[in-house]
PDB file of N, CA, C and O in Angstrom:
ATOM      1  N   MET A   1      92.352  84.726  99.239  1.00  0.00           N
ATOM      2  CA  MET A   1      93.035  83.333  99.535  1.00  0.00           C
ATOM      3  C   MET A   1      93.447  82.670  97.758  1.00  0.00           C
ATOM      4  O   MET A   1      94.589  82.831  97.327  1.00  0.00           O
ATOM      5  N   THR A   2      92.864  82.283  97.294  1.00  0.00           N
ATOM      6  CA  THR A   2      93.051  81.912  95.882  1.00  0.00           C
ATOM      7  C   THR A   2      93.862  82.375  95.117  1.00  0.00           C
ATOM      8  O   THR A   2      94.628  81.795  94.348  1.00  0.00           O
ATOM      9  N   ALA A   3      93.630  84.016  95.416  1.00  0.00           N
ATOM     10  CA  ALA A   3      94.683  84.714  94.929  1.00  0.00           C
ATOM     11  C   ALA A   3      96.086  84.783  95.259  1.00  0.00           C
ATOM     12  O   ALA A   3      97.058  84.724  94.506  1.00  0.00           O
ATOM     13  N   ALA A   4      96.018  84.939  96.721  1.00  0.00           N
ATOM     14  CA  ALA A   4      97.224  85.044  97.464  1.00  0.00           C
ATOM     15  C   ALA A   4      98.373  83.514  97.383  1.00  0.00           C
ATOM     16  O   ALA A   4      99.487  83.605  97.898  1.00  0.00           O
ATOM     17  N   GLY A   5      98.008  82.428  96.817  1.00  0.00           N
ATOM     18  CA  GLY A   5      98.594  81.149  96.817  1.00  0.00           C
ATOM     19  C   GLY A   5      98.943  81.355  95.876  1.00  0.00           C
ATOM     20  O   GLY A   5     100.154  81.557  95.789  1.00  0.00           O
ATOM     21  N   LEU A   6      97.841  81.450  94.219  1.00  0.00           N
ATOM     22  CA  LEU A   6      98.750  81.534  92.428  1.00  0.00           C
ATOM     23  C   LEU A   6      99.733  82.826  92.914  1.00  0.00           C
ATOM     24  O   LEU A   6     100.824  82.977  92.364  1.00  0.00           O
ATOM     25  N   LEU A   7      99.430  83.439  93.623  1.00  0.00           N
ATOM     26  CA  LEU A   7     100.794  84.525  93.299  1.00  0.00           C
ATOM     27  C   LEU A   7     102.060  83.969  94.406  1.00  0.00           C
ATOM     28  O   LEU A   7     103.221  84.357  94.281  1.00  0.00           O
ATOM     29  N   ALA A   8     101.703  83.182  95.293  1.00  0.00           N
ATOM     30  CA  ALA A   8     103.000  82.260  95.685  1.00  0.00           C
ATOM     31  C   ALA A   8     103.886  81.685  95.064  1.00  0.00           C
ATOM     32  O   ALA A   8     105.106  81.836  94.986  1.00  0.00           O
ATOM     33  N   VAL A   9     102.994  80.846  94.518  1.00  0.00           N
ATOM     34  CA  VAL A   9     103.334  79.848  92.903  1.00  0.00           C
ATOM     35  C   VAL A   9     103.719  80.489  92.167  1.00  0.00           C
ATOM     36  O   VAL A   9     104.933  80.406  91.986  1.00  0.00           O
ATOM     37  N   PHE A  10     103.033  81.366  91.424  1.00  0.00           N
ATOM     38  CA  PHE A  10     104.046  82.076  90.535  1.00  0.00           C
ATOM     39  C   PHE A  10     105.185  82.965  90.704  1.00  0.00           C
ATOM     40  O   PHE A  10     106.197  83.043  90.007  1.00  0.00           O
ATOM     41  N   GLY A  11     104.799  83.739  91.926  1.00  0.00           N
ATOM     42  CA  GLY A  11     106.210  84.253  92.314  1.00  0.00           C
ATOM     43  C   GLY A  11     107.534  83.094  92.618  1.00  0.00           C
ATOM     44  O   GLY A  11     108.715  83.190  92.286  1.00  0.00           O
ATOM     45  N   THR A  12     106.841  82.013  93.360  1.00  0.00           N
ATOM     46  CA  THR A  12     108.389  80.859  93.322  1.00  0.00           C
ATOM     47  C   THR A  12     108.839  80.965  92.099  1.00  0.00           C
ATOM     48  O   THR A  12     109.990  81.363  91.916  1.00  0.00           O
ATOM     49  N   ILE A  13     107.879  80.574  90.876  1.00  0.00           N
ATOM     50  CA  ILE A  13     108.532  80.031  89.817  1.00  0.00           C
ATOM     51  C   ILE A  13     109.690  81.161  89.293  1.00  0.00           C
ATOM     52  O   ILE A  13     110.886  80.975  89.071  1.00  0.00           O
ATOM     53  N   THR A  14     108.933  82.322  89.186  1.00  0.00           N
ATOM     54  CA  THR A  14     109.926  83.571  88.547  1.00  0.00           C
ATOM     55  C   THR A  14     111.116  83.431  89.362  1.00  0.00           C
ATOM     56  O   THR A  14     112.204  83.218  88.826  1.00  0.00           O
ATOM     57  N   ALA A  15     110.982  83.543  90.724  1.00  0.00           N
ATOM     58  CA  ALA A  15     111.864  83.769  91.269  1.00  0.00           C
ATOM     59  C   ALA A  15     113.677  82.638  91.233  1.00  0.00           C
ATOM     60  O   ALA A  15     114.866  82.948  91.299  1.00  0.00           O
ATOM     61  N   TRP A  16     112.771  81.075  91.070  1.00  0.00           N
ATOM     62  CA  TRP A  16     113.421  80.198  90.305  1.00  0.00           C
ATOM     63  C   TRP A  16     114.296  80.226  89.136  1.00  0.00           C
ATOM     64  O   TRP A  16     115.278  79.531  88.879  1.00  0.00           O
ATOM     65  N   ARG A  17     113.615  81.387  88.326  1.00  0.00           N
ATOM     66  CA  ARG A  17     114.354  81.331  87.036  1.00  0.00           C
ATOM     67  C   ARG A  17     114.737  82.591  87.244  1.00  0.00           C
ATOM     68  O   ARG A  17     114.329  83.168  86.236  1.00  0.00           O
ATOM     69  N   HIS A  18     115.340  83.491  88.019  1.00  0.00           N
ATOM     70  CA  HIS A  18     115.501  84.221  88.058  1.00  0.00           C
ATOM     71  C   HIS A  18     117.189  84.076  88.676  1.00  0.00           C
ATOM     72  O   HIS A  18     118.206  84.461  88.100  1.00  0.00           O
ATOM     73  N   LEU A  19     117.080  83.355  90.103  1.00  0.00           N
ATOM     74  CA  LEU A  19     118.161  82.978  90.578  1.00  0.00           C
ATOM     75  C   LEU A  19     118.881  81.801  90.272  1.00  0.00           C
ATOM     76  O   LEU A  19     119.896  81.594  90.936  1.00  0.00           O
ATOM     77  N   LYS A  20     118.618  81.139  89.558  1.00  0.00           N
ATOM     78  CA  LYS A  20     119.239  79.459  88.797  1.00  0.00           C
ATOM     79  C   LYS A  20     119.504  78.885  89.540  1.00  0.00           C
ATOM     80  O   LYS A  20     118.809  77.883  89.705  1.00  0.00           O
ATOM     81  N   LYS A  21     120.669  79.114  90.488  1.00  0.00           N
ATOM     82  CA  LYS A  21     121.191  78.354  91.712  1.00  0.00           C
ATOM     83  C   LYS A  21     120.698  78.847  93.023  1.00  0.00           C
ATOM     84  O   LYS A  21     120.737  80.073  93.132  1.00  0.00           O
ATOM     85  N   LEU A  22     120.166  78.076  94.218  1.00  0.00           N
ATOM     86  CA  LEU A  22     119.968  78.421  95.590  1.00  0.00           C
ATOM     87  C   LEU A  22     120.627  79.516  96.332  1.00  0.00           C
ATOM     88  O   LEU A  22     120.235  80.626  96.692  1.00  0.00           O
ATOM     89  N   ASP A  23     121.566  78.981  96.434  1.00  0.00           N
ATOM     90  CA  ASP A  23     122.948  79.861  97.119  1.00  0.00           C
ATOM     91  C   ASP A  23     123.175  81.224  96.112  1.00  0.00           C
ATOM     92  O   ASP A  23     124.160  81.954  96.219  1.00  0.00           O
ATOM     93  N   ALA A  24     122.214  81.408  95.235  1.00  0.00           N
ATOM     94  CA  ALA A  24     122.541  82.735  95.027  1.00  0.00           C
ATOM     95  C   ALA A  24     121.370  83.778  96.221  1.00  0.00           C
ATOM     96  O   ALA A  24     121.522  84.920  96.654  1.00  0.00           O
ATOM     97  N   LEU A  25     120.570  83.060  96.379  1.00  0.00           N
ATOM     98  CA  LEU A  25     119.531  83.697  97.766  1.00  0.00           C
ATOM     99  C   LEU A  25     120.141  84.066  98.397  1.00  0.00           C
ATOM    100  O   LEU A  25     119.830  85.256  98.441  1.00  0.00           O
ATOM    101  N   TRP A  26     120.975  83.897  99.080  1.00  0.00           N
ATOM    102  CA  TRP A  26     122.020  84.496  99.841  1.00  0.00           C
ATOM    103  C   TRP A  26     123.414  85.157  99.380  1.00  0.00           C
ATOM    104  O   TRP A  26     124.221  85.673 100.153  1.00  0.00           O
ATOM    105  N   THR A  27     123.497  85.095  98.568  1.00  0.00           N
ATOM    106  CA  THR A  27     124.986  85.546  97.954  1.00  0.00           C
ATOM    107  C   THR A  27     124.739  86.741  96.938  1.00  0.00           C
ATOM    108  O   THR A  27     125.813  87.100  96.455  1.00  0.00           O
ATOM    109  N   THR A  28     123.878  87.318  96.563  1.00  0.00           N
ATOM    110  CA  THR A  28     124.002  88.195  95.753  1.00  0.00           C
ATOM    111  C   THR A  28     122.630  89.373  95.982  1.00  0.00           C
ATOM    112  O   THR A  28     121.575  89.068  96.538  1.00  0.00           O
ATOM    113  N   PRO A  29     122.957  90.776  95.400  1.00  0.00           N
ATOM    114  CA  PRO A  29     122.039  91.643  95.964  1.00  0.00           C
ATOM    115  C   PRO A  29     120.617  90.881  95.690  1.00  0.00           C
ATOM    116  O   PRO A  29     119.723  90.690  96.516  1.00  0.00           O
ATOM    117  N   TYR A  30     120.636  90.588  94.646  1.00  0.00           N
ATOM    118  CA  TYR A  30     119.224  90.366  93.995  1.00  0.00           C
ATOM    119  C   TYR A  30     118.704  89.072  95.562  1.00  0.00           C
ATOM    120  O   TYR A  30     118.183  89.324  96.648  1.00  0.00           O
ATOM    121  N   GLY A  31     118.924  88.439  95.266  1.00  0.00           N
ATOM    122  CA  GLY A  31     118.567  87.342  96.659  1.00  0.00           C
ATOM    123  C   GLY A  31     118.683  87.965  97.608  1.00  0.00           C
ATOM    124  O   GLY A  31     117.734  87.612  98.308  1.00  0.00           O
ATOM    125  N   TYR A  32     119.379  88.877  98.263  1.00  0.00           N
ATOM    126  CA  TYR A  32     119.208  89.689  99.971  1.00  0.00           C
ATOM    127  C   TYR A  32     117.986  90.779  99.747  1.00  0.00           C
ATOM    128  O   TYR A  32     117.195  91.116 100.629  1.00  0.00           O
ATOM    129  N   THR A  33     117.994  91.329  98.193  1.00  0.00           N
ATOM    130  CA  THR A  33     116.532  92.054  98.307  1.00  0.00           C
ATOM    131  C   THR A  33     114.783  91.229  98.013  1.00  0.00           C
ATOM    132  O   THR A  33     113.640  91.685  98.024  1.00  0.00           O
ATOM    133  N   LEU A  34     115.329  89.926  97.784  1.00  0.00           N
ATOM    134  CA  LEU A  34     113.844  89.121  97.724  1.00  0.00           C
ATOM    135  C   LEU A  34     113.865  88.340  98.870  1.00  0.00           C
ATOM    136  O   LEU A  34     112.839  87.720  99.148  1.00  0.00           O
ATOM    137  N   ILE A  35     114.869  88.248  99.611  1.00  0.00           N
ATOM    138  CA  ILE A  35     114.782  87.766 101.407  1.00  0.00           C
ATOM    139  C   ILE A  35     114.122  89.119 102.012  1.00  0.00           C
ATOM    140  O   ILE A  35     113.206  88.951 102.818  1.00  0.00           O
ATOM    141  N   ALA A  36     114.526  90.505 101.679  1.00  0.00           N
ATOM    142  CA  ALA A  36     114.011  91.572 102.210  1.00  0.00           C
ATOM    143  C   ALA A  36     112.614  91.517 101.951  1.00  0.00           C
ATOM    144  O   ALA A  36     111.871  91.636 102.925  1.00  0.00           O
ATOM    145  N   LYS A  37     112.012  91.327 100.586  1.00  0.00           N
ATOM    146  CA  LYS A  37     110.717  91.771 100.551  1.00  0.00           C
ATOM    147  C   LYS A  37     110.007  90.753 100.577  1.00  0.00           C
ATOM    148  O   LYS A  37     108.832  91.010 100.316  1.00  0.00           O
ATOM    149  N   LEU A  38     110.302  89.267 100.865  1.00  0.00           N
ATOM    150  CA  LEU A  38     109.512  88.059 100.986  1.00  0.00           C
ATOM    151  C   LEU A  38     109.279  88.020 102.650  1.00  0.00           C
ATOM    152  O   LEU A  38     108.316  87.359 103.036  1.00  0.00           O
ATOM    153  N   CYS A  39     110.086  88.674 103.625  1.00  0.00           N
ATOM    154  CA  CYS A  39     110.109  89.485 104.927  1.00  0.00           C
ATOM    155  C   CYS A  39     108.734  90.127 105.543  1.00  0.00           C
ATOM    156  O   CYS A  39     107.786  89.858 106.281  1.00  0.00           O
ATOM    157  N   VAL A  40     109.502  91.562 104.415  1.00  0.00           N
ATOM    158  CA  VAL A  40     107.891  92.124 104.599  1.00  0.00           C
ATOM    159  C   VAL A  40     106.338  91.565 104.411  1.00  0.00           C
ATOM    160  O   VAL A  40     105.431  91.505 105.240  1.00  0.00           O
ATOM    161  N   VAL A  41     106.371  91.187 103.042  1.00  0.00           N
ATOM    162  CA  VAL A  41     105.006  90.560 102.541  1.00  0.00           C
ATOM    163  C   VAL A  41     104.785  89.855 104.008  1.00  0.00           C
ATOM    164  O   VAL A  41     103.806  90.144 104.696  1.00  0.00           O
ATOM    165  N   GLY A  42     105.885  88.801 104.476  1.00  0.00           N
ATOM    166  CA  GLY A  42     105.194  88.047 105.722  1.00  0.00           C
ATOM    167  C   GLY A  42     104.732  89.132 106.747  1.00  0.00           C
ATOM    168  O   GLY A  42     104.354  88.514 107.743  1.00  0.00           O
ATOM    169  N   GLY A  43     104.640  90.029 106.879  1.00  0.00           N
ATOM    170  CA  GLY A  43     104.430  91.188 107.798  1.00  0.00           C
ATOM    171  C   GLY A  43     103.137  91.402 107.686  1.00  0.00           C
ATOM    172  O   GLY A  43     102.291  91.406 108.581  1.00  0.00           O
ATOM    173  N   VAL A  44     102.994  91.608 106.389  1.00  0.00           N
ATOM    174  CA  VAL A  44     101.444  92.593 105.707  1.00  0.00           C
ATOM    175  C   VAL A  44     100.498  91.513 105.629  1.00  0.00           C
ATOM    176  O   VAL A  44      99.348  91.748 106.001  1.00  0.00           O
ATOM    177  N   LEU A  45     100.922  89.877 105.025  1.00  0.00           N
ATOM    178  CA  LEU A  45     100.101  89.044 105.568  1.00  0.00           C
ATOM    179  C   LEU A  45      99.828  88.779 106.913  1.00  0.00           C
ATOM    180  O   LEU A  45      98.599  88.720 106.964  1.00  0.00           O
ATOM    181  N   ALA A  46     100.301  88.579 108.077  1.00  0.00           N
ATOM    182  CA  ALA A  46     100.312  88.855 109.267  1.00  0.00           C
ATOM    183  C   ALA A  46      99.282  89.496 109.943  1.00  0.00           C
ATOM    184  O   ALA A  46      98.426  89.072 110.719  1.00  0.00           O
ATOM    185  N   LEU A  47      99.719  91.453 109.159  1.00  0.00           N
ATOM    186  CA  LEU A  47      98.949  91.927 110.183  1.00  0.00           C
ATOM    187  C   LEU A  47      96.837  92.026 109.343  1.00  0.00           C
ATOM    188  O   LEU A  47      95.765  92.347 109.855  1.00  0.00           O
ATOM    189  N   GLY A  48      97.239  91.552 107.920  1.00  0.00           N
ATOM    190  CA  GLY A  48      96.131  91.161 107.186  1.00  0.00           C
ATOM    191  C   GLY A  48      95.249  90.303 108.217  1.00  0.00           C
ATOM    192  O   GLY A  48      94.102  90.639 108.512  1.00  0.00           O
ATOM    193  N   ALA A  49      95.825  89.270 108.692  1.00  0.00           N
ATOM    194  CA  ALA A  49      95.748  87.756 108.864  1.00  0.00           C
ATOM    195  C   ALA A  49      94.375  88.755 110.320  1.00  0.00           C
ATOM    196  O   ALA A  49      93.145  88.750 110.289  1.00  0.00           O
ATOM    197  N   TRP A  50      95.366  89.478 111.413  1.00  0.00           N
ATOM    198  CA  TRP A  50      95.331  89.741 112.254  1.00  0.00           C
ATOM    199  C   TRP A  50      94.233  90.832 112.395  1.00  0.00           C
ATOM    200  O   TRP A  50      93.635  90.975 113.461  1.00  0.00           O
ATOM    201  N   ASN A  51      94.008  91.504 111.436  1.00  0.00           N
ATOM    202  CA  ASN A  51      92.473  92.390 110.990  1.00  0.00           C
ATOM    203  C   ASN A  51      91.569  91.678 110.555  1.00  0.00           C
ATOM    204  O   ASN A  51      90.411  92.061 110.719  1.00  0.00           O
ATOM    205  N   TRP A  52      91.845  90.387 109.849  1.00  0.00           N
ATOM    206  CA  TRP A  52      90.487  89.633 109.901  1.00  0.00           C
ATOM    207  C   TRP A  52      89.913  88.992 110.524  1.00  0.00           C
ATOM    208  O   TRP A  52      88.702  88.885 110.332  1.00  0.00           O
ATOM    209  N   ARG A  53      90.744  88.094 111.830  1.00  0.00           N
ATOM    210  CA  ARG A  53      90.547  87.959 113.115  1.00  0.00           C
ATOM    211  C   ARG A  53      89.829  88.287 113.439  1.00  0.00           C
ATOM    212  O   ARG A  53      88.653  87.946 113.309  1.00  0.00           O
ATOM    213  N   ARG A  54      90.538  89.486 114.266  1.00  0.00           N
ATOM    214  CA  ARG A  54      90.926  89.746 115.784  1.00  0.00           C
ATOM    215  C   ARG A  54      90.205  91.388 115.505  1.00  0.00           C
ATOM    216  O   ARG A  54      89.557  91.789 116.472  1.00  0.00           O
ATOM    217  N   ARG A  55      90.244  92.024 114.701  1.00  0.00           N
ATOM    218  CA  ARG A  55      89.627  92.905 114.652  1.00  0.00           C
ATOM    219  C   ARG A  55      88.555  93.659 114.202  1.00  0.00           C
ATOM    220  O   ARG A  55      87.985  94.574 114.796  1.00  0.00           O
ATOM    221  N   LYS A  56      88.253  93.049 112.742  1.00  0.00           N
ATOM    222  CA  LYS A  56      86.744  92.878 112.222  1.00  0.00           C
ATOM    223  C   LYS A  56      85.846  92.273 113.633  1.00  0.00           C
ATOM    224  O   LYS A  56      85.122  92.731 114.517  1.00  0.00           O
ATOM    225  N   PRO A  57      86.119  91.631 113.423  1.00  0.00           N
ATOM    226  CA  PRO A  57      84.544  91.381 114.699  1.00  0.00           C
ATOM    227  C   PRO A  57      84.471  92.090 116.132  1.00  0.00           C
ATOM    228  O   PRO A  57      83.809  91.603 117.049  1.00  0.00           O
ATOM    229  N   ARG A  58      85.029  92.998 116.225  1.00  0.00           N
ATOM    230  CA  ARG A  58      85.356  94.113 117.271  1.00  0.00           C
ATOM    231  C   ARG A  58      84.776  95.403 116.560  1.00  0.00           C
ATOM    232  O   ARG A  58      85.178  96.489 116.977  1.00  0.00           O
ATOM    233  N   MET A  59      83.709  95.367 115.348  1.00  0.00           N
ATOM    234  CA  MET A  59      83.792  96.663 114.502  1.00  0.00           C
ATOM    235  C   MET A  59      82.495  97.144 115.318  1.00  0.00           C
ATOM    236  O   MET A  59      81.906  98.223 115.381  1.00  0.00           O
ATOM    237  N   GLY A  60      82.328  96.081 115.826  1.00  0.00           N
ATOM    238  CA  GLY A  60      80.865  97.362 117.040  1.00  0.00           C
ATOM    239  C   GLY A  60      80.768  98.526 117.334  1.00  0.00           C
ATOM    240  O   GLY A  60      79.754  99.117 116.961  1.00  0.00           O
ATOM    241  N   SER A  61      81.726  99.201 118.054  1.00  0.00           N
ATOM    242  CA  SER A  61      82.075  99.849 118.903  1.00  0.00           C
ATOM    243  C   SER A  61      83.235 100.850 118.067  1.00  0.00           C
ATOM    244  O   SER A  61      84.105 100.552 117.249  1.00  0.00           O
ATOM    245  N   GLU A  62      82.836 102.126 118.650  1.00  0.00           N
ATOM    246  CA  GLU A  62      84.578 103.490 118.752  1.00  0.00           C
ATOM    247  C   GLU A  62      85.866 102.532 118.127  1.00  0.00           C
ATOM    248  O   GLU A  62      86.678 102.432 117.207  1.00  0.00           O
ATOM    249  N   ALA A  63      85.277 101.799 119.632  1.00  0.00           N
ATOM    250  CA  ALA A  63      87.217 101.681 120.002  1.00  0.00           C
ATOM    251  C   ALA A  63      87.878 100.618 119.055  1.00  0.00           C
ATOM    252  O   ALA A  63      89.096 100.441 119.029  1.00  0.00           O
ATOM    253  N   GLY A  64      86.781  99.763 118.102  1.00  0.00           N
ATOM    254  CA  GLY A  64      87.042  99.224 117.348  1.00  0.00           C
ATOM    255  C   GLY A  64      87.200 100.007 116.008  1.00  0.00           C
ATOM    256  O   GLY A  64      88.313 100.168 115.507  1.00  0.00           O
ATOM    257  N   ALA A  65      86.321 100.378 115.573  1.00  0.00           N
ATOM    258  CA  ALA A  65      86.870 101.139 114.439  1.00  0.00           C
ATOM    259  C   ALA A  65      88.123 101.557 114.806  1.00  0.00           C
ATOM    260  O   ALA A  65      88.922 101.128 113.974  1.00  0.00           O
ATOM    261  N   ILE A  66      88.775 102.316 115.826  1.00  0.00           N
ATOM    262  CA  ILE A  66      89.790 102.833 115.953  1.00  0.00           C
ATOM    263  C   ILE A  66      90.849 102.017 116.018  1.00  0.00           C
ATOM    264  O   ILE A  66      91.968 102.521 115.915  1.00  0.00           O
ATOM    265  N   ALA A  67      90.711 100.657 116.195  1.00  0.00           N
ATOM    266  CA  ALA A  67      92.198  99.899 116.195  1.00  0.00           C
ATOM    267  C   ALA A  67      92.037  99.298 115.416  1.00  0.00           C
ATOM    268  O   ALA A  67      92.902  98.425 115.353  1.00  0.00           O
ATOM    269  N   LEU A  68      90.997  99.221 114.323  1.00  0.00           N
ATOM    270  CA  LEU A  68      91.069  98.788 112.704  1.00  0.00           C
ATOM    271  C   LEU A  68      92.188  99.445 112.574  1.00  0.00           C
ATOM    272  O   LEU A  68      93.380  99.140 112.597  1.00  0.00           O
ATOM    273  N   ARG A  69      91.255 100.931 112.359  1.00  0.00           N
ATOM    274  CA  ARG A  69      92.352 101.558 111.506  1.00  0.00           C
ATOM    275  C   ARG A  69      93.580 102.074 111.342  1.00  0.00           C
ATOM    276  O   ARG A  69      94.090 102.426 110.278  1.00  0.00           O
ATOM    277  N   SER A  70      94.269 102.128 112.945  1.00  0.00           N
ATOM    278  CA  SER A  70      95.821 102.245 113.070  1.00  0.00           C
ATOM    279  C   SER A  70      96.311 100.965 112.535  1.00  0.00           C
ATOM    280  O   SER A  70      97.478 101.054 112.156  1.00  0.00           O
ATOM    281  N   SER A  71      95.690  99.601 112.359  1.00  0.00           N
ATOM    282  CA  SER A  71      96.272  98.853 112.140  1.00  0.00           C
ATOM    283  C   SER A  71      96.428  98.197 110.998  1.00  0.00           C
ATOM    284  O   SER A  71      97.235  97.327 110.668  1.00  0.00           O
ATOM    285  N   ALA A  72      95.131  98.972 110.159  1.00  0.00           N
ATOM    286  CA  ALA A  72      95.472  98.674 108.392  1.00  0.00           C
ATOM    287  C   ALA A  72      96.013  99.807 108.072  1.00  0.00           C
ATOM    288  O   ALA A  72      96.405  99.916 106.910  1.00  0.00           O
ATOM    289  N   THR A  73      96.178 100.914 108.969  1.00  0.00           N
ATOM    290  CA  THR A  73      97.545 101.931 108.086  1.00  0.00           C
ATOM    291  C   THR A  73      98.941 101.136 108.519  1.00  0.00           C
ATOM    292  O   THR A  73     100.023 101.670 108.275  1.00  0.00           O
ATOM    293  N   ALA A  74      98.897 100.287 108.947  1.00  0.00           N
ATOM    294  CA  ALA A  74     100.298  99.724 109.887  1.00  0.00           C
ATOM    295  C   ALA A  74     100.514  98.644 108.169  1.00  0.00           C
ATOM    296  O   ALA A  74     101.549  98.386 107.554  1.00  0.00           O
ATOM    297  N   GLU A  75      99.480  98.367 107.955  1.00  0.00           N
ATOM    298  CA  GLU A  75      99.264  97.326 106.759  1.00  0.00           C
ATOM    299  C   GLU A  75      99.662  97.839 105.695  1.00  0.00           C
ATOM    300  O   GLU A  75     100.553  97.255 105.078  1.00  0.00           O
ATOM    301  N   LEU A  76      99.136  99.022 105.205  1.00  0.00           N
ATOM    302  CA  LEU A  76      99.381  99.796 104.091  1.00  0.00           C
ATOM    303  C   LEU A  76     100.628 100.356 104.398  1.00  0.00           C
ATOM    304  O   LEU A  76     101.153 101.011 103.498  1.00  0.00           O
ATOM    305  N   ALA A  77     101.012 100.286 105.084  1.00  0.00           N
ATOM    306  CA  ALA A  77     102.555 101.178 105.189  1.00  0.00           C
ATOM    307  C   ALA A  77     103.708 100.036 105.092  1.00  0.00           C
ATOM    308  O   ALA A  77     104.845 100.401 104.794  1.00  0.00           O
ATOM    309  N   LEU A  78     103.446  98.679 105.334  1.00  0.00           N
ATOM    310  CA  LEU A  78     104.058  97.529 105.035  1.00  0.00           C
ATOM    311  C   LEU A  78     104.302  97.323 103.367  1.00  0.00           C
ATOM    312  O   LEU A  78     105.319  97.067 102.723  1.00  0.00           O
ATOM    313  N   ALA A  79     102.704  97.587 102.920  1.00  0.00           N
ATOM    314  CA  ALA A  79     102.412  97.382 101.497  1.00  0.00           C
ATOM    315  C   ALA A  79     103.479  98.158 100.679  1.00  0.00           C
ATOM    316  O   ALA A  79     104.380  97.752  99.945  1.00  0.00           O
ATOM    317  N   GLY A  80     103.078  99.429 101.051  1.00  0.00           N
ATOM    318  CA  GLY A  80     104.150 100.646 100.274  1.00  0.00           C
ATOM    319  C   GLY A  80     105.416 100.053 100.333  1.00  0.00           C
ATOM    320  O   GLY A  80     105.937  99.785  99.251  1.00  0.00           O
ATOM    321  N   VAL A  81     106.019  99.792 101.351  1.00  0.00           N
ATOM    322  CA  VAL A  81     107.249  98.716 101.696  1.00  0.00           C
ATOM    323  C   VAL A  81     107.768  97.765 100.255  1.00  0.00           C
ATOM    324  O   VAL A  81     108.592  97.749  99.342  1.00  0.00           O
ATOM    325  N   VAL A  82     106.668  97.066 100.810  1.00  0.00           N
ATOM    326  CA  VAL A  82     107.129  96.018  99.305  1.00  0.00           C
ATOM    327  C   VAL A  82     107.021  96.274  98.087  1.00  0.00           C
ATOM    328  O   VAL A  82     107.548  95.555  97.239  1.00  0.00           O
ATOM    329  N   LEU A  83     106.241  97.461  97.757  1.00  0.00           N
ATOM    330  CA  LEU A  83     106.332  98.398  96.519  1.00  0.00           C
ATOM    331  C   LEU A  83     107.715  98.784  96.047  1.00  0.00           C
ATOM    332  O   LEU A  83     108.309  98.512  95.004  1.00  0.00           O
ATOM    333  N   VAL A  84     108.031  99.429  97.012  1.00  0.00           N
ATOM    334  CA  VAL A  84     109.624 100.056  96.849  1.00  0.00           C
ATOM    335  C   VAL A  84     110.503  99.106  96.688  1.00  0.00           C
ATOM    336  O   VAL A  84     111.423  99.325  95.900  1.00  0.00           O
ATOM    337  N   LEU A  85     110.428  97.562  97.531  1.00  0.00           N
ATOM    338  CA  LEU A  85     111.434  96.946  97.872  1.00  0.00           C
ATOM    339  C   LEU A  85     111.212  96.325  96.256  1.00  0.00           C
ATOM    340  O   LEU A  85     112.183  96.218  95.508  1.00  0.00           O
ATOM    341  N   THR A  86     109.782  95.924  95.809  1.00  0.00           N
ATOM    342  CA  THR A  86     110.004  95.270  94.079  1.00  0.00           C
ATOM    343  C   THR A  86     110.728  96.443  93.040  1.00  0.00           C
ATOM    344  O   THR A  86     111.329  96.162  92.002  1.00  0.00           O
ATOM    345  N   SER A  87     110.577  97.417  93.426  1.00  0.00           N
ATOM    346  CA  SER A  87     111.131  98.728  92.610  1.00  0.00           C
ATOM    347  C   SER A  87     112.302  98.451  92.163  1.00  0.00           C
ATOM    348  O   SER A  87     112.621  98.324  90.981  1.00  0.00           O
ATOM    349  N   ILE A  88     113.403  98.282  93.707  1.00  0.00           N
ATOM    350  CA  ILE A  88     114.567  98.012  93.498  1.00  0.00           C
ATOM    351  C   ILE A  88     115.022  96.304  92.715  1.00  0.00           C
ATOM    352  O   ILE A  88     116.035  96.008  92.081  1.00  0.00           O
ATOM    353  N   LEU A  89     114.074  95.625  93.008  1.00  0.00           N
ATOM    354  CA  LEU A  89     114.230  94.351  92.841  1.00  0.00           C
ATOM    355  C   LEU A  89     114.706  93.856  91.175  1.00  0.00           C
ATOM    356  O   LEU A  89     115.512  93.062  90.691  1.00  0.00           O
ATOM    357  N   VAL A  90     113.420  95.094  90.533  1.00  0.00           N
ATOM    358  CA  VAL A  90     113.489  94.853  89.309  1.00  0.00           C
ATOM    359  C   VAL A  90     114.732  95.252  88.445  1.00  0.00           C
ATOM    360  O   VAL A  90     115.233  94.563  87.556  1.00  0.00           O
ATOM    361  N   SER A  91     115.130  96.459  88.854  1.00  0.00           N
ATOM    362  CA  SER A  91     115.869  97.255  88.393  1.00  0.00           C
ATOM    363  C   SER A  91     117.844  96.359  88.744  1.00  0.00           C
ATOM    364  O   SER A  91     118.948  96.503  88.219  1.00  0.00           O
ATOM    365  N   LEU A  92     117.256  95.453  89.950  1.00  0.00           N
ATOM    366  CA  LEU A  92     118.633  95.038  89.945  1.00  0.00           C
ATOM    367  C   LEU A  92     118.996  93.309  89.000  1.00  0.00           C
ATOM    368  O   LEU A  92     118.273  92.312  88.990  1.00  0.00           O
ATOM    369  N   PRO A  93     120.589  93.547  88.187  1.00  0.00           N
ATOM    370  CA  PRO A  93     120.532  92.408  87.318  1.00  0.00           C
ATOM    371  C   PRO A  93     120.175  91.088  88.009  1.00  0.00           C
ATOM    372  O   PRO A  93     120.109  91.069  89.238  1.00  0.00           O
ATOM    373  N   SER A  94     119.951  90.039  87.327  1.00  0.00           N
ATOM    374  CA  SER A  94     119.775  88.718  87.728  1.00  0.00           C
ATOM    375  C   SER A  94     121.176  87.618  88.301  1.00  0.00           C
ATOM    376  O   SER A  94     122.242  87.409  87.722  1.00  0.00           O
ATOM    377  N   PRO A  95     120.824  87.220  89.246  1.00  0.00           N
ATOM    378  CA  PRO A  95     122.444  86.798  88.622  1.00  0.00           C
ATOM    379  C   PRO A  95     122.679  86.015  88.229  1.00  0.00           C
ATOM    380  O   PRO A  95     121.792  85.249  87.853  1.00  0.00           O
ATOM    381  N   ARG A  96     123.891  85.733  88.081  1.00  0.00           N
ATOM    382  CA  ARG A  96     124.752  84.495  86.989  1.00  0.00           C
ATOM    383  C   ARG A  96     124.898  83.045  87.750  1.00  0.00           C
ATOM    384  O   ARG A  96     125.444  82.101  87.179  1.00  0.00           O
TER     385      ARG A  96
END
C-alpha cells in the first residue's frame, strides 16, 4: 500500500512536469494516452482489491482457487495493457 501511494505521488509530479498546463491533459495525444493509462491502472487496482478482499478468503476450496485464478489472469492482462500504454506514452513528445 505504501509503494502504491508513493508511486501515485511521484507519477503525479512527473505528469505535471510533462504536461505543464492542465488543459494539455485532454487536448494532446500525450494527455489522451495518460488518461487511458490511468483508467487501466484503476482497473488493475480494482481487480487487485477484489482478489484481496473477496477471492482470497475463499481459497479453502477448489472453486475458490479457480475463481481467484481467473480473476488474477484478468488482472495480469490489464497490467500488460498498462505496460503497452506506458511504452506508447514514453515515445510521445511532451506537450509544449
